[in-house]
C-alpha positions as CSV (number, residue, x, y, z in Angstrom):
1,M,40.7,-28.3,-25.5
2,A,38.6,-25.9,-23.5
3,H,35.8,-27.1,-21.2
4,L,33.1,-25.2,-19.4
5,H,31.7,-26.4,-16.1
6,I,28.8,-25.1,-14.0
7,T,28.3,-26.7,-10.6
8,P,25.5,-27.3,-9.9
9,A,24.0,-26.8,-13.3
10,D,20.5,-27.2,-12.1
11,G,19.3,-25.9,-8.7
12,L,17.1,-23.5,-6.8
13,L,17.4,-19.8,-7.6
14,D,19.1,-19.1,-4.3
15,E,21.9,-21.6,-4.9
16,P,25.3,-20.1,-5.8
17,R,27.1,-21.7,-8.7
18,Q,30.7,-22.3,-9.7
19,I,31.4,-21.4,-13.3
20,V,34.8,-22.6,-14.5
21,L,36.6,-22.6,-17.8
22,E,39.6,-25.0,-18.2
23,G,41.9,-26.2,-20.9
24,L,42.8,-22.7,-22.1
25,A,46.2,-21.4,-23.0
26,A,47.9,-19.7,-20.1
27,G,47.2,-15.9,-20.3
28,A,44.5,-16.4,-22.9
29,R,41.9,-13.5,-23.0
30,V,38.4,-15.0,-23.2
31,T,34.9,-13.6,-22.9
32,L,31.9,-15.4,-21.4
33,T,28.4,-14.3,-22.3
34,S,25.1,-15.0,-20.7
35,Q,21.5,-14.7,-22.1
36,T,18.2,-15.5,-20.4
37,V,14.7,-15.1,-21.7
38,R,12.8,-13.5,-18.8
39,G,9.3,-12.2,-18.1
40,N,7.4,-10.7,-21.1
41,G,9.6,-12.9,-23.4
42,L,12.5,-10.3,-23.2
43,L,16.1,-11.5,-23.8
44,W,18.5,-10.3,-21.1
45,R,22.3,-10.4,-21.8
46,S,25.7,-9.8,-20.1
47,S,29.3,-10.5,-20.9
48,A,32.6,-10.4,-19.1
49,T,36.2,-10.9,-20.2
50,F,38.9,-12.7,-18.2
51,I,42.6,-13.7,-18.4
52,A,43.3,-17.4,-17.9
53,N,45.8,-18.2,-15.2
54,A,49.0,-20.1,-15.6
55,Q,47.1,-23.4,-15.5
56,G,44.7,-22.3,-18.2
57,W,41.8,-21.8,-15.9
58,V,39.2,-19.1,-15.3
59,D,37.1,-19.6,-12.2
60,L,34.4,-16.9,-11.5
61,T,34.5,-17.6,-7.8
62,Q,38.1,-16.4,-7.7
63,D,38.7,-14.3,-10.9
64,A,37.6,-10.8,-11.6
65,P,36.9,-9.8,-15.2
66,V,39.2,-7.3,-16.9
67,A,36.3,-5.9,-18.9
68,G,32.6,-6.4,-19.3
69,D,29.3,-5.7,-17.5
70,Y,30.6,-6.1,-13.9
71,A,33.8,-5.6,-11.9
72,G,35.4,-7.5,-9.1
73,V,35.1,-11.1,-8.1
74,S,31.5,-12.3,-8.3
75,A,30.6,-15.9,-8.8
76,M,27.2,-14.9,-10.2
77,G,28.2,-11.7,-11.8
78,L,27.1,-12.9,-15.3
79,L,23.5,-13.2,-13.9
80,W,23.1,-10.1,-11.8
81,S,24.7,-7.8,-14.4
82,Q,22.3,-8.8,-17.1
83,R,20.3,-6.1,-18.9
84,P,17.4,-6.4,-21.3
85,E,18.5,-6.5,-25.0
86,Q,15.9,-3.8,-25.8
87,G,14.3,-1.2,-23.6
88,R,13.7,-1.4,-19.9
89,S,12.0,-4.0,-17.8
90,S,11.6,-5.1,-14.2
91,A,10.1,-8.5,-15.2
92,V,13.1,-10.6,-14.2
93,F,11.2,-13.9,-13.5
94,A,9.4,-16.2,-16.0
95,D,5.7,-15.6,-16.4
96,A,5.0,-18.9,-14.8
97,V,7.0,-19.4,-11.6
98,L,6.9,-23.2,-11.8
99,E,8.9,-23.0,-15.0
100,P,12.7,-22.7,-14.5
101,L,14.8,-19.8,-15.8
102,L,17.3,-21.1,-18.4
103,T,20.5,-19.1,-18.8
104,R,22.9,-19.9,-21.7
105,I,26.5,-19.4,-20.7
106,Q,28.8,-19.4,-23.8
107,L,32.5,-18.9,-24.5
108,Q,32.4,-16.2,-27.1
109,G,33.7,-17.1,-30.6
110,S,33.2,-20.9,-30.0
111,D,30.5,-23.5,-29.8
112,L,31.3,-24.1,-26.1
113,E,28.2,-23.4,-24.0
114,H,26.3,-24.7,-21.0
115,I,22.8,-24.1,-19.7
116,L,22.4,-22.9,-16.1
117,I,19.0,-23.7,-14.6
118,Q,17.5,-21.7,-11.8
119,R,14.2,-22.9,-10.2
120,L,11.9,-21.0,-7.9
121,A,10.0,-24.2,-7.1
122,A,11.8,-27.2,-5.7
123,P,10.6,-30.7,-6.8
124,G,7.3,-31.4,-5.2
125,V,6.3,-27.8,-4.5
126,T,2.7,-27.3,-5.4
127,R,0.8,-24.2,-6.5
128,R,-2.9,-23.4,-5.9
129,D,-5.0,-20.4,-6.7
130,I,-6.9,-19.2,-3.6
131,R,-10.3,-17.6,-4.3
132,E,-12.3,-18.2,-1.1
133,D,-13.3,-16.3,2.0
134,G,-13.0,-13.2,0.0
135,L,-9.2,-13.8,-0.5
136,V,-7.3,-13.5,-3.7
137,G,-3.9,-15.1,-3.7
138,T,-1.7,-18.1,-4.5
139,L,-0.7,-20.8,-2.1
140,F,2.6,-22.7,-2.5
141,E,3.1,-25.8,-0.4
142,P,6.4,-27.6,0.2
143,A,7.0,-31.2,-0.8
144,G,6.5,-33.8,1.9
145,A,3.9,-34.3,4.6
146,G,3.0,-31.3,6.7
147,P,2.2,-29.4,8.7
148,H,4.8,-26.8,7.8
149,P,5.4,-23.3,9.4
150,A,3.7,-20.7,7.2
151,V,4.5,-17.3,5.7
152,M,2.1,-14.7,4.3
153,V,3.8,-12.7,1.5
154,L,2.6,-9.2,0.6
155,N,3.6,-7.0,-2.3
156,G,4.2,-3.3,-2.3
157,S,2.8,-0.3,-4.3
158,G,3.0,-2.4,-7.5
159,G,0.2,-4.6,-6.2
160,G,-0.4,-8.0,-7.6
161,I,0.5,-11.4,-6.2
162,N,4.2,-12.0,-5.3
163,E,4.3,-15.6,-6.5
164,A,8.1,-15.7,-7.0
165,R,9.0,-15.0,-3.3
166,A,6.3,-17.4,-2.1
167,A,7.5,-20.2,-4.3
168,L,11.0,-19.8,-3.0
169,Y,9.7,-19.8,0.6
170,A,7.9,-23.0,-0.1
171,S,11.0,-24.5,-1.6
172,R,12.7,-23.8,1.7
173,G,10.0,-25.6,3.7
174,Y,7.3,-23.0,4.4
175,S,3.6,-23.0,3.4
176,A,3.5,-19.6,1.7
177,L,0.4,-17.7,0.8
178,A,1.1,-14.8,-1.6
179,L,-1.9,-12.6,-0.9
180,G,-3.0,-10.0,-3.3
181,Y,-4.8,-6.9,-2.0
182,F,-5.0,-4.7,-5.1
183,K,-4.2,-5.1,-8.8
184,A,-5.2,-8.7,-8.5
185,P,-8.2,-10.5,-10.0
186,G,-11.4,-9.2,-8.7
187,L,-9.8,-6.6,-6.5
188,S,-9.4,-2.8,-6.7
189,D,-6.7,-1.4,-9.0
190,Y,-5.6,0.9,-6.2
191,I,-4.3,0.7,-2.6
192,S,-6.7,3.4,-1.4
193,N,-9.1,2.4,1.4
194,T,-7.8,-1.2,1.8
195,P,-9.6,-2.8,4.8
196,L,-7.1,-4.3,7.2
197,E,-9.7,-6.9,8.2
198,Y,-8.9,-8.5,4.8
199,F,-5.5,-9.5,6.1
200,Q,-6.9,-10.6,9.4
201,Q,-9.2,-12.9,7.4
202,G,-6.2,-14.2,5.5
203,L,-4.4,-15.0,8.8
204,A,-7.5,-16.8,10.0
205,W,-7.8,-18.8,6.8
206,M,-4.1,-19.9,7.0
207,R,-4.5,-21.0,10.6
208,R,-7.7,-22.9,9.8
209,E,-6.8,-24.5,6.5
210,L,-3.0,-25.0,6.9
211,A,-2.8,-25.8,10.6
212,P,0.8,-24.5,10.5
213,A,3.4,-26.3,12.5
214,H,3.8,-24.8,16.0
215,D,1.0,-22.4,15.0
216,F,3.7,-20.3,13.3
217,I,2.7,-17.7,10.7
218,A,5.2,-15.1,9.7
219,L,4.5,-12.0,7.6
220,S,6.9,-11.0,4.8
221,G,6.2,-7.7,3.0
222,Q,8.1,-5.4,0.6
223,S,7.9,-1.6,0.6
224,R,4.3,-0.7,1.2
225,G,4.0,-4.4,2.1
226,G,6.8,-3.8,4.6
227,E,4.8,-1.0,6.2
228,L,1.8,-3.3,6.1
229,V,3.4,-6.2,7.9
230,L,4.6,-4.0,10.8
231,L,1.1,-2.5,11.0
232,L,-0.6,-6.0,10.9
233,G,1.8,-7.3,13.6
234,S,0.9,-4.4,15.8
235,L,-2.8,-4.6,15.3
236,F,-3.3,-8.4,15.3
237,P,-0.4,-9.5,17.6
238,D,-1.9,-12.8,18.6
239,A,-2.2,-13.9,15.0
240,V,1.4,-13.1,13.9
241,S,4.5,-15.0,15.0
242,A,7.3,-13.0,13.3
243,V,7.6,-10.0,10.9
244,I,10.0,-9.5,8.0
245,G,10.0,-6.0,6.5
246,Y,11.8,-5.4,3.3
247,V,12.5,-1.7,2.9
248,P,9.6,-0.9,5.3
249,S,8.3,2.3,6.8
250,A,8.0,3.0,10.5
251,L,5.0,5.2,9.7
252,V,1.5,4.9,8.3
253,H,1.2,6.4,4.8
254,G,-1.5,7.5,2.5
255,G,-2.2,6.2,-1.0
256,Q,0.7,8.0,-2.6
257,A,1.5,6.8,-6.2
258,A,-0.8,3.7,-5.9
259,A,-3.8,5.8,-4.9
260,D,-7.2,5.9,-6.6
261,P,-7.3,9.2,-8.4
262,A,-10.7,9.8,-7.1
263,V,-9.3,9.5,-3.5
264,G,-6.0,11.3,-4.2
265,R,-2.5,10.4,-3.1
266,D,-3.0,12.2,0.3
267,G,-6.1,10.1,0.9
268,P,-6.0,7.0,3.2
269,A,-4.4,3.7,2.2
270,W,-5.7,1.7,5.2
271,L,-9.1,1.3,6.9
272,L,-9.8,-0.3,10.2
273,N,-13.4,-0.9,11.3
274,G,-14.3,1.3,8.3
275,Q,-12.3,4.3,9.5
276,P,-9.1,5.6,7.9
277,L,-5.8,5.3,9.8
278,V,-4.0,8.6,10.5
279,H,-1.1,8.8,8.1
280,L,2.0,11.0,7.7
281,W,0.4,13.5,5.3
282,N,-2.6,14.3,7.6
283,H,-2.4,17.9,8.8
284,N,1.4,17.9,8.1
285,R,2.8,21.4,8.3
286,H,5.8,20.7,6.1
287,A,4.9,17.9,3.7
288,S,5.3,18.8,0.0
289,W,5.1,16.8,-3.2
290,A,6.9,19.6,-5.1
291,A,10.2,17.7,-5.4
292,R,8.5,14.6,-6.6
293,D,6.3,16.5,-9.1
294,A,9.5,18.1,-10.4
295,G,10.9,14.7,-11.2
296,Q,13.1,14.2,-8.1
297,R,13.1,11.1,-5.9
298,N,10.0,10.4,-3.9
299,A,12.2,10.1,-0.9
300,V,13.0,13.9,-1.2
301,S,9.3,14.7,-0.7
302,M,9.1,12.1,2.0
303,N,11.8,13.9,3.9
304,T,9.8,17.1,3.9
305,A,7.0,15.3,5.7
306,L,9.4,14.0,8.3
307,Q,10.2,17.6,9.4
308,D,6.8,17.8,11.2
309,E,7.6,15.9,14.4
310,E,4.0,16.0,15.6
311,A,2.7,14.4,12.4
312,V,5.4,11.8,12.6
313,E,4.3,10.8,16.1
314,R,0.7,10.6,15.1
315,A,1.6,8.3,12.2
316,R,4.0,6.0,14.0
317,I,3.2,2.3,13.9
318,A,3.0,0.9,17.4
319,V,5.6,-1.8,16.7
320,E,6.0,-2.5,20.4
321,R,2.7,-4.4,20.2
322,I,4.3,-7.0,17.9
323,R,4.6,-10.3,19.8
324,G,7.5,-12.0,18.0
325,P,10.9,-11.3,16.4
326,V,11.3,-8.6,13.8
327,L,13.7,-8.5,10.8
328,L,14.2,-5.2,8.9
329,L,16.0,-5.1,5.5
330,T,16.8,-1.6,4.5
331,A,18.6,0.4,1.8
332,G,20.7,3.6,2.1
333,D,20.2,4.7,-1.5
334,D,16.4,4.1,-1.4
335,A,14.7,6.5,-3.9
336,A,11.2,5.6,-2.7
337,W,11.6,6.6,0.9
338,P,14.3,6.7,3.6
339,S,14.1,3.0,4.5
340,S,17.4,3.0,6.4
341,H,16.1,5.8,8.7
342,F,12.7,4.1,9.0
343,G,14.4,0.9,10.0
344,Q,16.4,2.7,12.7
345,M,13.1,4.3,14.0
346,V,11.6,0.8,14.3
347,S,14.7,-0.7,16.0
348,Q,15.0,2.2,18.4
349,R,11.3,2.1,19.4
350,L,11.5,-1.6,20.0
351,A,14.6,-1.1,22.1
352,R,12.9,1.6,24.1
353,F,10.0,-0.6,24.9
354,E,12.4,-3.5,25.7
355,H,10.9,-5.8,23.1
356,P,11.5,-9.3,24.5
357,W,12.0,-11.0,21.1
358,P,15.0,-10.7,18.7
359,V,15.2,-7.6,16.5
360,A,17.6,-7.2,13.6
361,Q,18.2,-4.5,11.0
362,H,20.3,-5.4,8.0
363,D,21.1,-2.2,6.2
364,Y,22.7,-2.0,2.8
365,P,24.1,1.6,2.5
366,Q,24.6,1.6,-1.3
367,A,21.6,-0.5,-2.3
368,G,18.3,0.8,-3.7
369,H,14.7,0.1,-2.9
370,S,14.3,-3.1,-4.8
371,I,15.8,-5.7,-2.5
372,L,14.5,-8.9,-4.0
373,L,16.0,-12.4,-4.3
374,P,19.5,-13.8,-5.0
375,Y,21.2,-14.1,-8.4
376,I,18.8,-12.1,-10.5
377,P,19.5,-9.0,-12.5
378,A,20.2,-6.0,-10.2
379,T,20.5,-3.5,-13.0
380,Y,17.0,-2.3,-13.8
381,S,16.4,-0.1,-10.7
382,D,17.1,3.6,-10.9
383,D,18.5,3.6,-7.4
384,G,21.4,1.7,-5.8
385,E,24.6,0.5,-7.4
386,P,24.0,-2.8,-9.3
387,S,26.7,-4.6,-7.4
388,A,25.3,-3.3,-4.1
389,N,21.8,-4.3,-5.1
390,A,23.1,-7.8,-6.0
391,Q,24.8,-8.1,-2.6
392,A,21.7,-6.9,-0.9
393,N,19.6,-9.5,-2.8
394,E,21.9,-12.3,-1.8
395,Q,22.7,-11.4,1.8
396,S,19.1,-10.4,2.7
397,W,17.7,-13.7,1.6
398,Q,20.2,-15.6,3.7
399,A,19.3,-13.3,6.6
400,V,15.7,-14.1,6.1
401,R,16.3,-17.9,6.0
402,D,18.4,-17.7,9.2
403,F,15.8,-15.5,10.9
404,L,12.9,-17.8,10.1
405,H,14.9,-20.9,11.1
406,N,15.6,-19.3,14.5
407,A,12.1,-18.0,14.9
408,V,10.5,-21.4,14.2
409,A,13.0,-23.1,16.5
410,A,12.1,-20.7,19.3
411,R,8.4,-21.2,18.7
412,R,8.9,-25.0,18.7
413,A,10.7,-24.8,22.0
414,Q,8.0,-22.6,23.5
415,S,5.3,-25.0,22.3
416,K,7.1,-27.9,24.1
417,E,7.3,-25.9,27.3
418,L,3.5,-25.4,27.2
419,Q,2.7,-29.0,26.7
């Protein structure tokens, strides 16, 4: 009689699982299916067909499917290869992040099934809306007595509040403030003319209200948020302990696709002391949106702007002012902008200035712009191979966890030396 085992059946989103079928006839051809109700109530599905070994086993940590929605050995292939049953969607998390994702794994043609549970929030993690000091965000706190080291989480050109990433940070021991700065309640719908003092206020609030362990506050940002965390680290170095840039830019950019139409995509995204920062499109002799407007990748137009070396130098983020370790997570098939090249620009500049803290760039040559979290669908993006996106999601998160662990340990040791 066949049996299906998932170990562990219930765990955090970032925990790998072992999915095993046993009790099959040797050489039996069997198909496993998965289905998950994700954001917006959409049903996502996948399937994969396997051949049982001589002992009547199929183990997804060892066995590659002979047909189905993914190829090669992948313990979590049934999850990252899922696609929505209808249409397209990027809403891969539940609408409420404290609610777990439930995936039904079933042996096709039988009643044999099991529920795989993925949680963004570990037991005891708390969620609180923050609407004070002019800030709009969500705070996730770990279980147990603090203080805890802290992370500010910033989204990219989609705006909003990145609760999913913040909840997982909290589940791994960090007080995490997911801070909105546009497309969030009470804020502008656009990135244009965002005052950088807003984030300075957020850092001050975290330091005052959370009293982070070892006075440690890291910044974690995605895409435009990746540009932003490098920028904030350079402008407010005394307030930032470490910087994590997911597919970041080495340069300051204008509003682009997230701009207020009244300001225009070549208008400023960032203000400091009420003045716009110089960005790549300012007085750029070669920049052209023609490729983008013709339906090609945004990165193609971005590369035209990089041909003006003087404009590039004017727009460079002074990353050498950052006073802490820097982690860059970049993608070689990035349709939004050349994040691999931007990461190299940052790493090379830090090396040239002999940055005294650790610097690492983890590049995923075949992955696309949406480097997110482990074991979620990696199929909805138009760039990157799904298997490469899945690998980037998994490996980048482990790199982030290791980076933060080491950065906090170094900060703790430094604090003891000063006592």
